[in-house]
gemmi code that builds the backbone of each chain (N, CA, C; Angstrom):
import gemmi

chains = {
    "A": [
        ("MET", (201.536, -34.924, 21.068), (202.177, -36.235, 21.264), (201.230, -37.337, 20.793)),
        ("LYS", (201.789, -38.298, 20.084), (200.977, -39.412, 19.601), (201.484, -40.712, 20.220)),
        ("ILE", (200.556, -41.452, 20.832), (200.896, -42.738, 21.442), (200.198, -43.843, 20.668)),
        ("VAL", (200.952, -44.859, 20.275), (200.351, -46.014, 19.624), (200.238, -47.126, 20.665)),
        ("ILE", (199.070, -47.749, 20.677), (198.816, -48.811, 21.650), (198.926, -50.152, 20.940)),
        ("GLY", (199.951, -50.909, 21.332), (200.157, -52.226, 20.733), (199.913, -53.296, 21.773)),
        ("GLY", (200.887, -54.191, 21.953), (200.715, -55.228, 22.961), (199.596, -56.190, 22.601)),
        ("GLN", (199.037, -56.828, 23.627), (198.086, -57.913, 23.359), (196.779, -57.801, 24.116)),
        ("VAL", (196.749, -57.102, 25.242), (195.509, -57.053, 26.033), (195.200, -55.621, 26.463)),
        ("GLU", (193.959, -55.407, 26.911), (193.520, -54.143, 27.528), (193.721, -52.926, 26.635)),
        ("LYS", (193.621, -53.103, 25.318), (193.954, -51.988, 24.427), (192.945, -50.836, 24.520)),
        ("LYS", (191.668, -51.180, 24.453), (190.655, -50.112, 24.522), (190.649, -49.444, 25.892)),
        ("GLU", (190.851, -50.260, 26.921), (190.877, -49.715, 28.284), (192.070, -48.753, 28.441)),
        ("MET", (193.193, -49.120, 27.825), (194.380, -48.267, 27.905), (194.140, -46.951, 27.172)),
        ("GLN", (193.517, -47.049, 26.016), (193.214, -45.835, 25.248), (192.309, -44.903, 26.068)),
        ("ALA", (191.298, -45.483, 26.711), (190.380, -44.671, 27.521), (191.113, -44.035, 28.696)),
        ("LEU", (192.014, -44.782, 29.296), (192.762, -44.265, 30.440), (193.674, -43.107, 30.028)),
        ("ILE", (194.329, -43.247, 28.891), (195.206, -42.164, 28.396), (194.378, -40.903, 28.150)),
        ("LYS", (193.243, -41.086, 27.501), (192.378, -39.945, 27.186), (191.838, -39.283, 28.459)),
        ("GLU", (191.563, -40.116, 29.462), (191.055, -39.599, 30.735), (192.121, -38.739, 31.424)),
        ("ILE", (193.359, -39.168, 31.309), (194.461, -38.432, 31.957), (194.799, -37.162, 31.178)),
        ("ASP", (194.845, -37.263, 29.855), (195.184, -36.106, 29.029), (194.517, -36.254, 27.652)),
        ("SER", (193.435, -35.552, 27.498), (192.648, -35.712, 26.262), (193.362, -35.139, 25.035)),
        ("SER", (194.441, -34.359, 25.274), (195.157, -33.782, 24.119), (196.093, -34.801, 23.459)),
        ("ILE", (196.340, -35.915, 24.121), (197.235, -36.936, 23.553), (196.499, -37.689, 22.450)),
        ("GLU", (197.131, -37.759, 21.284), (196.553, -38.523, 20.181), (196.880, -39.998, 20.408)),
        ("THR", (195.879, -40.855, 20.251), (196.112, -42.292, 20.454), (195.600, -43.082, 19.259)),
        ("VAL", (196.250, -44.197, 19.010), (195.777, -45.101, 17.968), (196.067, -46.532, 18.422)),
        ("ILE", (195.115, -47.433, 18.168), (195.278, -48.841, 18.536), (195.674, -49.631, 17.290)),
        ("LYS", (196.732, -50.420, 17.421), (197.229, -51.233, 16.299), (197.581, -52.635, 16.792)),
        ("SER", (197.827, -53.531, 15.838), (198.400, -54.824, 16.210), (199.814, -54.573, 16.724)),
        ("ASP", (200.394, -55.550, 17.410), (201.733, -55.324, 17.966), (202.761, -55.003, 16.874)),
        ("ILE", (202.680, -55.695, 15.745), (203.641, -55.449, 14.653), (203.415, -54.057, 14.050)),
        ("ASP", (202.175, -53.735, 13.747), (201.873, -52.428, 13.143), (202.217, -51.284, 14.102)),
        ("ALA", (201.976, -51.517, 15.373), (202.290, -50.484, 16.369), (203.800, -50.232, 16.421)),
        ("ALA", (204.562, -51.301, 16.420), (206.022, -51.145, 16.439), (206.502, -50.441, 15.171)),
        ("MET", (205.872, -50.732, 14.053), (206.248, -50.062, 12.795), (205.960, -48.566, 12.853)),
        ("GLN", (204.917, -48.180, 13.567), (204.599, -46.751, 13.715), (205.750, -46.013, 14.422)),
        ("ILE", (206.349, -46.686, 15.391), (207.499, -46.082, 16.091), (208.710, -46.068, 15.169)),
        ("LYS", (208.932, -47.186, 14.514), (210.109, -47.310, 13.642), (210.095, -46.260, 12.522)),
        ("THR", (208.897, -45.971, 12.007), (208.797, -45.030, 10.886), (208.490, -43.595, 11.341)),
        ("GLY", (208.457, -43.387, 12.642), (208.251, -42.038, 13.167), (206.823, -41.535, 13.075)),
        ("LYS", (205.879, -42.443, 12.857), (204.470, -42.025, 12.764), (203.821, -41.876, 14.134)),
        ("ALA", (204.467, -42.417, 15.147), (203.994, -42.228, 16.526), (205.216, -41.953, 17.396)),
        ("ASP", (204.968, -41.265, 18.503), (206.086, -40.891, 19.379), (206.423, -41.992, 20.393)),
        ("TYR", (205.384, -42.626, 20.936), (205.614, -43.638, 21.966), (204.673, -44.827, 21.769)),
        ("TYR", (205.143, -45.987, 22.254), (204.398, -47.248, 22.169), (204.093, -47.722, 23.588)),
        ("LEU", (202.838, -48.041, 23.839), (202.483, -48.684, 25.102), (201.809, -50.014, 24.789)),
        ("GLY", (202.166, -51.047, 25.537), (201.557, -52.346, 25.308), (201.485, -53.157, 26.587)),
        ("ALA", (200.446, -53.971, 26.672), (200.292, -54.838, 27.843), (200.104, -56.285, 27.411)),
        ("CYS", (200.547, -57.179, 28.275), (200.256, -58.605, 28.103), (200.221, -59.203, 29.508)),
        ("HIS", (200.193, -60.520, 29.609), (200.085, -61.125, 30.935), (201.408, -61.151, 31.681)),
        ("THR", (202.525, -61.095, 30.955), (203.826, -61.166, 31.636), (204.675, -59.906, 31.451)),
        ("GLY", (204.188, -58.950, 30.697), (204.859, -57.648, 30.588), (205.923, -57.529, 29.515)),
        ("GLY", (206.648, -58.604, 29.265), (207.755, -58.505, 28.303), (207.582, -59.389, 27.077)),
        ("GLY", (206.568, -60.232, 27.069), (206.363, -61.144, 25.937), (205.519, -60.508, 24.846)),
        ("GLY", (204.232, -60.756, 24.907), (203.328, -60.189, 23.903), (203.300, -58.674, 23.915)),
        ("ALA", (203.588, -58.080, 25.068), (203.540, -56.621, 25.163), (204.641, -55.964, 24.350)),
        ("LEU", (205.823, -56.536, 24.379), (206.984, -55.821, 23.836), (207.800, -56.583, 22.793)),
        ("ALA", (207.585, -57.879, 22.647), (208.491, -58.685, 21.804), (208.647, -58.119, 20.396)),
        ("MET", (207.558, -57.770, 19.751), (207.653, -57.277, 18.377), (208.272, -55.881, 18.332)),
        ("ALA", (208.032, -55.085, 19.363), (208.668, -53.761, 19.425), (210.178, -53.919, 19.585)),
        ("ILE", (210.592, -54.866, 20.424), (212.033, -55.117, 20.593), (212.636, -55.541, 19.256)),
        ("ALA", (211.911, -56.402, 18.539), (212.416, -56.890, 17.252), (212.513, -55.766, 16.216)),
        ("LEU", (211.538, -54.876, 16.197), (211.477, -53.876, 15.123), (212.164, -52.554, 15.449)),
        ("VAL", (212.162, -52.160, 16.704), (212.820, -50.872, 17.012), (214.063, -51.024, 17.892)),
        ("GLY", (214.279, -52.228, 18.421), (215.509, -52.484, 19.168), (215.309, -52.456, 20.670)),
        ("MET", (216.059, -53.312, 21.333), (215.983, -53.432, 22.792), (216.307, -52.117, 23.490)),
        ("ASP", (217.216, -51.332, 22.894), (217.634, -50.088, 23.555), (216.540, -49.024, 23.564)),
        ("GLN", (215.466, -49.270, 22.798), (214.347, -48.320, 22.759), (213.168, -48.811, 23.601)),
        ("CYS", (213.316, -49.989, 24.214), (212.183, -50.630, 24.889), (212.433, -50.820, 26.384)),
        ("GLU", (211.368, -50.705, 27.167), (211.482, -50.865, 28.613), (210.326, -51.734, 29.131)),
        ("THR", (210.682, -52.802, 29.837), (209.643, -53.583, 30.522), (209.378, -52.905, 31.858)),
        ("VAL", (208.212, -52.287, 31.961), (207.893, -51.469, 33.129), (207.432, -52.331, 34.307)),
        ("SER", (206.757, -53.437, 33.991), (206.351, -54.325, 35.082), (206.251, -55.757, 34.596)),
        ("MET", (206.366, -56.675, 35.543), (206.200, -58.108, 35.278), (205.335, -58.674, 36.407)),
        ("PRO", (204.894, -59.919, 36.298), (204.106, -60.480, 37.409), (204.903, -60.418, 38.704)),
        ("GLY", (204.326, -59.786, 39.700), (204.991, -59.663, 41.001), (206.008, -58.545, 41.082)),
        ("LYS", (206.237, -57.840, 39.969), (207.174, -56.713, 39.975), (206.448, -55.469, 39.490)),
        ("LYS", (206.025, -54.658, 40.431), (205.223, -53.476, 40.106), (206.064, -52.408, 39.409)),
        ("PRO", (205.397, -51.489, 38.696), (206.144, -50.390, 38.066), (206.877, -49.554, 39.121)),
        ("VAL", (208.091, -49.133, 38.784), (208.900, -48.305, 39.694), (209.123, -46.954, 39.016)),
        ("GLU", (208.665, -45.892, 39.666), (208.654, -44.572, 39.033), (210.054, -44.129, 38.591)),
        ("ASN", (211.037, -44.312, 39.433), (212.391, -43.859, 39.074), (212.918, -44.557, 37.821)),
        ("LYS", (212.582, -45.836, 37.685), (213.042, -46.583, 36.511), (212.346, -46.084, 35.249)),
        ("VAL", (211.077, -45.737, 35.375), (210.325, -45.200, 34.229), (210.916, -43.854, 33.817)),
        ("ILE", (211.200, -43.007, 34.805), (211.779, -41.686, 34.520), (213.134, -41.843, 33.822)),
        ("GLU", (213.950, -42.753, 34.342), (215.271, -42.987, 33.739), (215.144, -43.488, 32.298)),
        ("ALA", (214.183, -44.402, 32.090), (213.983, -44.967, 30.738), (213.611, -43.869, 29.752)),
        ("ILE", (212.742, -42.970, 30.174), (212.302, -41.889, 29.290), (213.432, -40.887, 29.054)),
        ("LYS", (214.172, -40.594, 30.107), (215.320, -39.674, 29.959), (216.355, -40.239, 28.993)),
        ("SER", (216.486, -41.578, 29.005), (217.489, -42.201, 28.130), (216.977, -42.391, 26.702)),
        ("GLY", (215.740, -41.951, 26.456), (215.238, -41.940, 25.084), (214.416, -43.153, 24.674)),
        ("LYS", (214.054, -43.989, 25.636), (213.251, -45.168, 25.276), (211.847, -44.742, 24.845)),
        ("LYS", (211.316, -45.486, 23.882), (210.036, -45.092, 23.281), (208.932, -46.137, 23.406)),
        ("ALA", (209.290, -47.364, 23.754), (208.284, -48.430, 23.841), (208.257, -49.005, 25.246)),
        ("PHE", (207.065, -49.128, 25.794), (206.911, -49.537, 27.188), (205.907, -50.681, 27.298)),
        ("GLY", (206.326, -51.757, 27.960), (205.450, -52.903, 28.152), (205.219, -53.164, 29.621)),
        ("PHE", (204.034, -53.644, 29.939), (203.701, -53.936, 31.344), (202.594, -54.970, 31.365)),
        ("THR", (202.311, -55.503, 32.566), (201.235, -56.486, 32.670), (199.894, -55.755, 32.718)),
        ("GLY", (198.867, -56.438, 32.225), (197.538, -55.819, 32.177), (197.058, -55.371, 33.550)),
        ("ASP", (197.393, -56.140, 34.586), (196.898, -55.774, 35.923), (197.662, -54.605, 36.542)),
        ("HIS", (198.752, -54.192, 35.913), (199.490, -53.001, 36.388), (199.184, -51.764, 35.550)),
        ("MET", (198.263, -51.905, 34.600), (197.990, -50.805, 33.671), (197.601, -49.508, 34.402)),
        ("GLU", (196.765, -49.637, 35.410), (196.255, -48.453, 36.117), (197.372, -47.686, 36.825)),
        ("THR", (198.458, -48.370, 37.147), (199.615, -47.704, 37.771), (200.617, -47.263, 36.710)),
        ("ALA", (200.870, -48.154, 35.754), (201.938, -47.908, 34.777), (201.614, -46.732, 33.847)),
        ("VAL", (200.397, -46.689, 33.335), (200.065, -45.654, 32.337), (200.193, -44.237, 32.925)),
        ("PRO", (199.576, -43.941, 34.082), (199.759, -42.586, 34.642), (201.229, -42.275, 34.937)),
        ("MET", (201.969, -43.285, 35.393), (203.389, -43.084, 35.709), (204.175, -42.708, 34.448)),
        ("ILE", (203.906, -43.402, 33.364), (204.602, -43.133, 32.100), (204.206, -41.750, 31.567)),
        ("LEU", (202.921, -41.449, 31.587), (202.460, -40.155, 31.052), (203.027, -38.992, 31.871)),
        ("LYS", (203.078, -39.164, 33.184), (203.637, -38.108, 34.049), (205.116, -37.895, 33.719)),
        ("ALA", (205.836, -38.994, 33.578), (207.271, -38.898, 33.265), (207.491, -38.265, 31.888)),
        ("LEU", (206.647, -38.585, 30.934), (206.765, -37.982, 29.596), (206.512, -36.480, 29.667)),
        ("LYS", (205.496, -36.103, 30.414), (205.139, -34.680, 30.547), (206.291, -33.911, 31.196)),
        ("ASN", (206.865, -34.498, 32.241), (207.954, -33.819, 32.964), (209.260, -33.804, 32.176)),
        ("ASN", (209.340, -34.632, 31.162), (210.582, -34.721, 30.369), (210.607, -33.728, 29.216)),
        ("LYS", (209.481, -33.017, 29.009), (209.397, -32.092, 27.856), (210.382, -30.936, 28.009)),
    ],
    "B": [
        ("MET", (195.188, -66.582, 12.922), (196.596, -66.658, 12.541), (196.809, -67.937, 11.720)),
        ("ASN", (197.495, -67.771, 10.590), (197.813, -68.946, 9.790), (199.333, -69.208, 9.834)),
        ("ARG", (199.746, -70.254, 9.131), (201.141, -70.684, 9.177), (202.091, -69.572, 8.682)),
        ("ALA", (201.694, -68.888, 7.611), (202.554, -67.840, 7.034), (202.725, -66.675, 8.011)),
        ("GLU", (201.636, -66.315, 8.680), (201.709, -65.211, 9.654), (202.617, -65.590, 10.827)),
        ("LEU", (202.525, -66.845, 11.234), (203.404, -67.304, 12.317), (204.868, -67.248, 11.883)),
        ("GLU", (205.126, -67.740, 10.681), (206.511, -67.749, 10.161), (207.083, -66.338, 10.132)),
        ("GLU", (206.287, -65.382, 9.645), (206.746, -63.988, 9.551), (207.100, -63.443, 10.940)),
        ("ARG", (206.233, -63.722, 11.887), (206.427, -63.245, 13.254), (207.700, -63.854, 13.863)),
        ("LEU", (207.844, -65.157, 13.705), (209.000, -65.836, 14.308), (210.309, -65.417, 13.642)),
        ("LEU", (210.259, -65.223, 12.331), (211.455, -64.805, 11.600), (211.978, -63.467, 12.126)),
        ("LEU", (211.059, -62.521, 12.315), (211.441, -61.210, 12.863), (212.073, -61.362, 14.243)),
        ("LEU", (211.442, -62.180, 15.069), (211.924, -62.332, 16.448), (213.283, -63.035, 16.498)),
        ("VAL", (213.487, -64.020, 15.634), (214.780, -64.726, 15.610), (215.860, -63.817, 15.032)),
        ("ASP", (215.538, -63.130, 13.923), (216.503, -62.247, 13.261), (217.079, -61.219, 14.229)),
        ("GLN", (216.203, -60.703, 15.078), (216.639, -59.648, 16.010), (217.050, -60.212, 17.370)),
        ("GLN", (217.171, -61.539, 17.440), (217.637, -62.228, 18.647), (216.757, -61.965, 19.872)),
        ("VAL", (215.461, -61.747, 19.615), (214.524, -61.625, 20.734), (214.215, -63.016, 21.273)),
        ("ILE", (214.199, -64.004, 20.376), (213.972, -65.391, 20.783), (215.081, -66.266, 20.180)),
        ("THR", (215.223, -67.463, 20.732), (216.238, -68.379, 20.215), (215.660, -69.204, 19.051)),
        ("THR", (216.551, -69.762, 18.268), (216.119, -70.614, 17.160), (215.386, -71.847, 17.689)),
        ("HIS", (215.866, -72.398, 18.786), (215.203, -73.573, 19.373), (213.783, -73.221, 19.810)),
        ("ALA", (213.632, -72.063, 20.436), (212.289, -71.629, 20.859), (211.382, -71.454, 19.644)),
        ("SER", (211.925, -70.905, 18.573), (211.150, -70.730, 17.339), (210.735, -72.085, 16.770)),
        ("ASP", (211.673, -73.019, 16.735), (211.373, -74.350, 16.185), (210.278, -75.053, 16.984)),
        ("VAL", (210.395, -74.980, 18.303), (209.388, -75.620, 19.162), (208.024, -74.950, 18.967)),
        ("THR", (208.037, -73.633, 18.786), (206.781, -72.904, 18.595), (206.108, -73.318, 17.283)),
        ("LYS", (206.893, -73.480, 16.236), (206.310, -73.934, 14.953), (205.665, -75.306, 15.121)),
        ("LEU", (206.348, -76.204, 15.815), (205.797, -77.545, 16.041), (204.525, -77.472, 16.893)),
        ("ALA", (204.545, -76.591, 17.883), (203.369, -76.434, 18.743), (202.184, -75.913, 17.943)),
        ("PHE", (202.446, -74.998, 17.013), (201.377, -74.467, 16.150), (200.789, -75.596, 15.302)),
        ("GLU", (201.675, -76.377, 14.682), (201.213, -77.501, 13.841), (200.385, -78.483, 14.659)),
        ("ARG", (200.855, -78.759, 15.869), (200.156, -79.696, 16.744), (198.740, -79.200, 17.058)),
        ("LEU", (198.634, -77.902, 17.334), (197.320, -77.370, 17.710), (196.361, -77.363, 16.522)),
        ("ILE", (196.835, -76.946, 15.343), (195.897, -76.938, 14.202), (195.496, -78.372, 13.820)),
        ("ASP", (196.417, -79.316, 14.009), (196.054, -80.724, 13.775), (195.021, -81.196, 14.803)),
        ("SER", (195.245, -80.850, 16.056), (194.328, -81.276, 17.123), (192.921, -80.729, 16.902)),
        ("LEU", (192.847, -79.503, 16.380), (191.540, -78.859, 16.188), (190.998, -79.075, 14.778)),
        ("ASN", (191.847, -79.651, 13.914), (191.475, -79.895, 12.518), (191.036, -78.595, 11.820)),
        ("VAL", (191.869, -77.566, 11.976), (191.608, -76.266, 11.340), (192.868, -75.825, 10.591)),
        ("ARG", (192.731, -74.792, 9.766), (193.891, -74.252, 9.052), (194.401, -72.975, 9.706)),
        ("GLU", (193.513, -72.304, 10.425), (193.879, -71.051, 11.093), (193.383, -71.071, 12.530)),
        ("LEU", (194.053, -70.275, 13.364), (193.644, -70.161, 14.769), (193.176, -68.738, 15.032)),
        ("GLU", (192.133, -68.605, 15.821), (191.592, -67.273, 16.120), (192.401, -66.585, 17.212)),
        ("GLN", (192.788, -65.362, 16.941), (193.460, -64.496, 17.930), (194.606, -65.228, 18.656)),
        ("ALA", (195.448, -65.889, 17.856), (196.520, -66.691, 18.436), (197.848, -65.938, 18.515)),
        ("GLU", (197.862, -64.671, 18.115), (199.112, -63.905, 18.117), (199.719, -63.832, 19.521)),
        ("MET", (198.825, -63.661, 20.513), (199.327, -63.525, 21.887), (199.999, -64.826, 22.323)),
        ("LEU", (199.323, -65.967, 22.114), (199.902, -67.258, 22.503), (201.228, -67.513, 21.787)),
        ("PHE", (201.241, -67.282, 20.456), (202.436, -67.663, 19.707), (203.500, -66.562, 19.672)),
        ("THR", (203.287, -65.501, 20.419), (204.368, -64.568, 20.744), (204.843, -64.871, 22.162)),
        ("HIS", (203.857, -65.135, 23.023), (204.206, -65.475, 24.405), (205.065, -66.735, 24.456)),
        ("LEU", (204.655, -67.772, 23.731), (205.339, -69.068, 23.836), (206.850, -68.983, 23.528)),
        ("PRO", (207.258, -68.438, 22.359), (208.705, -68.414, 22.103), (209.470, -67.479, 23.034)),
        ("THR", (208.825, -66.381, 23.467), (209.529, -65.491, 24.404), (209.650, -66.170, 25.776)),
        ("ALA", (208.613, -66.919, 26.167), (208.686, -67.644, 27.444), (209.770, -68.720, 27.386)),
        ("LEU", (209.821, -69.461, 26.280), (210.847, -70.511, 26.153), (212.248, -69.899, 26.170)),
        ("SER", (212.400, -68.760, 25.500), (213.707, -68.095, 25.484), (214.076, -67.605, 26.882)),
        ("ARG", (213.063, -67.095, 27.588), (213.282, -66.638, 28.975), (213.707, -67.816, 29.860)),
        ("ILE", (213.020, -68.932, 29.712), (213.349, -70.124, 30.505), (214.771, -70.579, 30.164)),
        ("GLY", (215.094, -70.552, 28.881), (216.438, -70.940, 28.447), (217.516, -70.059, 29.045)),
        ("ASN", (217.155, -68.799, 29.311), (218.108, -67.850, 29.913), (218.131, -67.937, 31.438)),
        ("GLY", (217.329, -68.855, 31.981), (217.306, -69.035, 33.435), (216.483, -67.998, 34.171)),
        ("GLU", (215.653, -67.232, 33.435), (214.812, -66.219, 34.088), (213.509, -66.869, 34.549)),
        ("SER", (212.888, -66.256, 35.549), (211.623, -66.817, 36.040), (210.604, -65.714, 36.265)),
        ("VAL", (209.317, -66.102, 36.251), (208.240, -65.153, 36.536), (207.293, -65.788, 37.545)),
        ("GLU", (206.524, -64.940, 38.214), (205.452, -65.457, 39.068), (204.323, -65.956, 38.183)),
        ("GLY", (203.584, -66.925, 38.649), (202.458, -67.455, 37.881), (201.242, -66.555, 37.962)),
        ("PRO", (200.199, -66.891, 37.190), (198.955, -66.110, 37.248), (198.312, -66.232, 38.638)),
        ("ALA", (197.377, -65.339, 38.920), (196.673, -65.373, 40.205), (195.914, -66.696, 40.348)),
        ("PRO", (195.874, -67.269, 41.572), (195.203, -68.557, 41.786), (193.745, -68.562, 41.327)),
        ("GLU", (193.058, -67.418, 41.515), (191.642, -67.384, 41.117), (191.482, -67.486, 39.593)),
        ("ILE", (192.453, -66.931, 38.864), (192.416, -67.052, 37.395), (192.622, -68.513, 37.003)),
        ("MET", (193.575, -69.156, 37.659), (193.841, -70.567, 37.335), (192.644, -71.450, 37.682)),
        ("SER", (191.976, -71.154, 38.785), (190.795, -71.942, 39.159), (189.743, -71.858, 38.074)),
        ("GLU", (189.565, -70.656, 37.533), (188.564, -70.452, 36.474), (188.970, -71.203, 35.206)),
        ("ILE", (190.258, -71.102, 34.860), (190.742, -71.761, 33.627), (190.562, -73.275, 33.706)),
        ("LYS", (190.767, -73.828, 34.885), (190.661, -75.290, 35.051), (189.232, -75.791, 34.876)),
        ("THR", (188.261, -74.883, 34.921), (186.871, -75.302, 34.701), (186.511, -75.303, 33.211)),
        ("SER", (187.423, -74.800, 32.367), (187.134, -74.745, 30.930), (187.043, -76.152, 30.336)),
        ("PRO", (186.092, -76.371, 29.435), (186.013, -77.680, 28.770), (187.236, -77.950, 27.894)),
        ("HIS", (188.031, -76.914, 27.643), (189.202, -77.059, 26.778), (190.509, -77.197, 27.569)),
        ("PHE", (190.399, -77.222, 28.895), (191.614, -77.267, 29.712), (192.429, -78.532, 29.454)),
        ("HIS", (191.739, -79.655, 29.294), (192.464, -80.917, 29.110), (193.281, -80.888, 27.816)),
        ("LEU", (192.677, -80.340, 26.759), (193.412, -80.236, 25.489), (194.595, -79.278, 25.637)),
        ("ALA", (194.385, -78.197, 26.393), (195.478, -77.242, 26.651), (196.631, -77.952, 27.362)),
        ("GLU", (196.296, -78.775, 28.350), (197.343, -79.528, 29.073), (198.130, -80.428, 28.122)),
        ("LYS", (197.404, -81.075, 27.203), (198.072, -81.983, 26.261), (199.034, -81.221, 25.340)),
        ("GLN", (198.643, -80.008, 24.962), (199.521, -79.193, 24.110), (200.803, -78.829, 24.865)),
        ("VAL", (200.655, -78.516, 26.134), (201.820, -78.120, 26.938), (202.742, -79.327, 27.169)),
        ("ILE", (202.157, -80.501, 27.356), (202.975, -81.724, 27.487), (203.774, -81.942, 26.198)),
        ("PHE", (203.119, -81.697, 25.052), (203.815, -81.825, 23.764), (204.991, -80.837, 23.688)),
        ("ILE", (204.745, -79.596, 24.113), (205.814, -78.580, 24.093), (206.992, -79.033, 24.959)),
        ("GLU", (206.685, -79.563, 26.143), (207.770, -80.022, 27.025), (208.586, -81.122, 26.357)),
        ("GLY", (207.906, -81.996, 25.643), (208.606, -83.065, 24.934), (209.542, -82.518, 23.875)),
        ("GLN", (209.076, -81.502, 23.144), (209.901, -80.899, 22.089), (211.012, -80.031, 22.670)),
        ("TRP", (210.707, -79.382, 23.770), (211.688, -78.499, 24.433), (212.809, -79.328, 25.062)),
        ("GLY", (212.450, -80.535, 25.508), (213.467, -81.444, 26.040), (213.515, -81.521, 27.543)),
        ("LYS", (212.735, -80.699, 28.217), (212.633, -80.819, 29.674), (211.345, -80.166, 30.168)),
        ("GLU", (211.034, -80.482, 31.418), (209.797, -79.949, 31.991), (209.889, -78.437, 32.153)),
        ("LEU", (208.790, -77.747, 31.928), (208.747, -76.290, 32.091), (208.350, -75.955, 33.527)),
        ("PRO", (208.797, -74.802, 34.043), (208.368, -74.392, 35.388), (206.839, -74.274, 35.461)),
        ("LEU", (206.280, -74.631, 36.612), (204.818, -74.605, 36.781), (204.231, -73.238, 36.433)),
        ("GLU", (204.917, -72.172, 36.877), (204.396, -70.814, 36.620), (204.244, -70.573, 35.112)),
        ("GLU", (205.240, -70.997, 34.353), (205.190, -70.806, 32.890), (204.111, -71.685, 32.269)),
        ("LYS", (203.952, -72.889, 32.810), (202.907, -73.774, 32.279), (201.524, -73.169, 32.511)),
        ("GLU", (201.372, -72.520, 33.652), (200.059, -71.938, 33.954), (199.697, -70.829, 32.959)),
        ("TYR", (200.685, -70.008, 32.577), (200.401, -68.995, 31.550), (200.043, -69.663, 30.221)),
        ("LEU", (200.724, -70.756, 29.913), (200.420, -71.453, 28.657), (199.022, -72.065, 28.702)),
        ("TYR", (198.630, -72.650, 29.834), (197.258, -73.187, 29.950), (196.252, -72.076, 29.679)),
        ("MET", (196.533, -70.912, 30.235), (195.625, -69.769, 30.091), (195.507, -69.367, 28.615)),
        ("HIS", (196.651, -69.206, 27.965), (196.640, -68.804, 26.549), (196.003, -69.874, 25.668)),
        ("TYR", (196.385, -71.119, 25.881), (195.852, -72.204, 25.046), (194.334, -72.338, 25.216)),
        ("THR", (193.869, -72.306, 26.457), (192.434, -72.448, 26.705), (191.663, -71.360, 25.966)),
        ("ASN", (192.210, -70.147, 26.001), (191.567, -69.012, 25.333), (191.535, -69.199, 23.814)),
        ("VAL", (192.675, -69.567, 23.228), (192.745, -69.725, 21.768), (191.868, -70.895, 21.303)),
        ("ILE", (191.896, -71.985, 22.039), (191.059, -73.142, 21.658), (189.585, -72.740, 21.720)),
        ("ASN", (189.237, -72.033, 22.769), (187.850, -71.596, 22.922), (187.422, -70.694, 21.768)),
        ("LEU", (188.260, -69.718, 21.426), (187.922, -68.782, 20.341), (187.859, -69.498, 18.991)),
        ("THR", (188.748, -70.465, 18.780), (188.792, -71.162, 17.493), (187.617, -72.130, 17.350)),
        ("VAL", (187.295, -72.820, 18.430), (186.244, -73.836, 18.371), (184.851, -73.210, 18.465)),
        ("GLU", (184.731, -72.252, 19.365), (183.392, -71.716, 19.644), (183.160, -70.329, 19.065)),
        ("GLY", (184.201, -69.695, 18.532), (184.055, -68.343, 17.994), (184.060, -67.333, 19.109)),
        ("GLU", (184.066, -66.046, 18.701), (184.152, -64.967, 19.705), (182.855, -64.855, 20.479)),
    ],
}
model = gemmi.Model(1)
for chain_id, residues in chains.items():
    chain = gemmi.Chain(chain_id)
    for i, (resn, *xyz) in enumerate(residues, 1):
        res = gemmi.Residue()
        res.name, res.seqid = resn, gemmi.SeqId(i, " ")
        for name, pos in zip(("N", "CA", "C"), xyz):
            atom = gemmi.Atom()
            atom.name, atom.element = name, gemmi.Element(name[0])
            atom.pos, atom.b_iso = gemmi.Position(*pos), 0.0
            res.add_atom(atom)
        chain.add_residue(res)
    model.add_chain(chain)
structure = gemmi.Structure()
structure.add_model(model)
structure.setup_entities()
């Protein structure tokens, strides 16, 4: 599985966290536009991105390039990630996930667990 | 980020209806205002601000709201030597937008503007 890290903040920290959870996952850090293009062209399987509000810088370009139906805002300020919603998003085929930087430690393991269980 | 890069970004977002045309127009004016204020042609690491701004304006236009940044973050931002200029940019945006923005949204803009001004003026 290949995950492209887009969004706007915490990119290196997110990459380290993914590797810590599952070192077999291939990761690459890109700009938000380039990361979304990786999904659009099938060069990466999933997109993770963070910003301060979860749906702006984290996901806006992914929504524009791969479509709203492929994107899920996992958290926003004051709205923590909800596991059932993440599982549903992955089951429905969504590929791009945005969240706030301060929820990264919760959101990333939740998304990776749901992806693993969806295989 | 230069003017052409901003245009490309906004065009994609408007084309796919992620942001409104009005939000895009206000964002272009805000970009021009900031480069004029700083007397530069490009802004350092401004992608986050100029993606956040039109999506925030579109969100506000849709009647959606968010919680503001943590108070301790805002306290730190207010100590920045660039905070006053950031405030002036946000006042300009409100003028172009046509009404006052919610405080929570303004606080995120102060944060982004202070960061971009700092990076552009003082370097990384």
